[in-house]
C-alpha positions in Angstrom: 5.2 -36.6 -68.8 4.9 -32.8 -68.8 1.5 -32.8 -67.1 2.9 -35.1 -64.4 5.8 -32.7 -63.8 3.5 -29.7 -63.8 1.2 -31.3 -61.2 4.2 -32.3 -59.0 5.4 -28.7 -59.1 2.0 -27.4 -58.1 1.7 -29.9 -55.3 5.2 -28.9 -54.0 4.3 -25.3 -54.3 1.0 -25.9 -52.3 3.0 -27.8 -49.6 5.6 -25.0 -49.4 3.0 -22.3 -49.1 1.1 -24.3 -46.5 4.2 -24.8 -44.4 5.1 -21.1 -44.8 1.6 -20.1 -43.6 1.8 -22.6 -40.7 5.2 -21.2 -39.6 3.8 -17.6 -39.7 0.8 -18.6 -37.6 3.1 -20.3 -35.1 5.4 -17.4 -34.7 2.6 -14.9 -34.4 0.8 -16.9 -31.8 4.0 -17.4 -29.7 4.3 -13.6 -29.4 0.9 -13.4 -27.6 2.2 -15.1 -24.5 3.4 -11.8 -23.0 1.8 -11.1 -19.6 0.6 -7.7 -18.7 2.4 -6.0 -15.8 0.5 -6.2 -12.5 -1.3 -3.0 -11.8 -2.2 -2.2 -8.2 -5.2 0.1 -7.7 -5.3 2.2 -4.6 -8.3 3.9 -3.3 -7.4 7.6 -3.1 -10.2 8.5 -0.6 -9.1 5.9 1.9 -5.8 6.3 3.8 -3.0 4.1 2.4 -2.1 1.4 4.8 1.5 0.4 4.3 1.8 -1.9 7.3 4.2 -4.6 6.3 5.1 -7.7 8.2 8.5 -7.3 9.7 11.1 -9.6 11.0 12.6 -9.2 14.5 15.4 -6.7 14.0 17.7 -5.5 16.8 20.4 -2.9 16.6 23.7 -2.8 18.4 23.3 1.0 18.9 19.9 2.5 20.0 20.8 5.7 18.3 21.1 4.0 14.9 17.8 2.2 15.6 16.2 5.7 16.1 17.8 7.0 12.9 16.4 4.0 11.0 12.9 4.4 12.5 13.0 8.0 11.5 14.1 7.1 8.0 11.2 4.6 7.8 8.8 7.4 8.7 10.2 9.5 5.8 10.0 6.6 3.5 6.3 5.8 4.5 5.4 9.5 4.0 6.8 9.4 0.5 5.0 6.2 -0.2 1.8 8.0 0.7 2.9 10.9 -1.5 2.3 13.3 1.5 4.7 16.2 1.2 3.8 17.8 4.6 4.3 14.4 6.4 7.6 14.0 4.6 8.7 17.4 5.7 7.9 16.5 9.4 9.5 13.1 9.2 12.6 14.6 7.5 12.9 17.1 10.3 12.8 14.3 12.9 15.4 12.4 10.8 17.7 15.4 10.9 17.5 15.5 14.7 18.3 11.8 14.7 21.2 12.5 12.3 22.6 15.1 14.6 22.7 12.6 17.5 25.0 10.2 15.5 26.8 12.5 13.1 26.4 12.1 9.3 28.1 13.5 6.3 27.3 17.1 5.3 25.9 15.8 2.0 23.4 13.6 3.9 22.4 16.3 6.2 21.9 18.8 3.4 19.8 16.2 1.6 17.6 15.8 4.7 17.3 19.7 4.9 16.3 19.8 1.3 13.5 17.4 2.0 12.3 19.6 4.9 12.5 22.8 2.7 11.2 21.2 -0.6 8.0 22.6 -2.1 7.1 19.5 -4.0 7.2 15.8 -3.5 9.5 15.1 -6.4 12.3 17.2 -5.0 11.8 15.3 -1.7 12.1 12.0 -3.5 15.4 13.1 -5.2 16.9 14.1 -1.9 15.7 10.8 -0.4 18.3 9.0 -2.7 21.2 10.6 -0.9 19.6 10.0 2.5 19.1 6.3 1.7 22.8 6.0 0.6 23.9 7.5 4.0 21.6 5.4 6.1 22.5 2.2 4.2 26.2 2.8 4.9 25.5 3.5 8.6 23.6 0.2 9.0 26.4 -2.0 7.7 27.4 -4.2 10.7 25.0 -2.4 13.0 22.5 -5.1 13.4 22.7 -7.7 16.2 19.6 -9.6 15.0 17.4 -9.8 11.9 17.9 -8.0 8.7 17.1 -4.8 6.7 16.1 -5.1 3.1 17.7 -2.9 0.4 15.0 -2.5 -2.3 15.3 -1.1 -5.9 13.0 0.5 -8.4 14.6 0.4 -11.9 12.0 2.9 -13.2 12.7 5.7 -10.8 14.0 9.0 -12.2 13.4 8.2 -15.8 14.7 4.6 -15.6 18.0 5.5 -13.9 16.7 3.6 -10.8 17.0 4.2 -7.1 17.2 2.3 -3.8 15.5 2.5 -0.4 15.5 0.5 2.8 12.8 -1.5 4.6 12.3 -3.7 7.5 10.2 -6.0 5.3 10.6 -7.8 2.0 7.2 -6.3 0.9 7.6 -3.6 -1.7 6.2 -0.1 -1.0 7.8 2.2 -3.5 8.6 5.7 -2.1 9.6 7.0 -5.6 6.2 6.5 -7.2 3.9 6.1 -4.2 0.3 5.1 -5.1 1.1 5.4 -8.8 3.2 2.2 -8.8 3.1 1.1 -5.2 4.6 -2.4 -5.8 7.2 -1.5 -8.4 10.5 -2.7 -7.2 12.5 -5.7 -6.0 14.7 -6.7 -3.0 18.3 -6.3 -4.1 20.2 -7.1 -0.9 19.9 -7.9 2.7 21.8 -5.9 5.4 22.5 -8.2 8.4 
C-alpha cells in the first residue's frame, strides 16, 4: 500500500511540475508579441520632401490665411531641421503677425526663433507660436480643416503640439530623427 501511495505522490508531483513548466513557457512566449516601433529612415544627402496631401481649406480672413501659410513655412523648416530657413520663415511670420495683431508673448516667441542660434531654441519658441496660431484659427475657416497634432515625446516627454493642413505627421520637434512621431489630436473647422 505504501508503494502505491509513493508512486501516486510521484505521479502527482510530475504532473504538477509539468503544468508549472507549461505555464511558464506560455507566459514567457506571450511577452514576445511586442512590436518594435516603426523607424523611418531619411536620406540625409537628399532634400527632405514633406509635401503632404491637403484638404481644401478656405479662410474667412485672407490675413489669417497668410499667417497660417507663414506658420506652415516655419513648421516645415523645423521638420527639415534647418535653422537658417526657420529664421527666415519666422521673420516672415512676424510680418504676418504684425498685420493681424498677436499677443506680446507670441510676438516675442517669433522673435526668439529669428534670433536663436540653435534649432532646439527655435523648437521651444515654436510651442508658444503654435498656441497663438491655434487660438487665432478657432472659427476662422469657411471650408475644410486644420489638424492639431501632438508628439508625446517632445521636450523630455512633456509633449508638444503643432498644426498642419494634412493628417500626415511630419514632426517639427524631432525633424528627421523621428519624422513620423506624433498623432492627430484635434481638428479645427
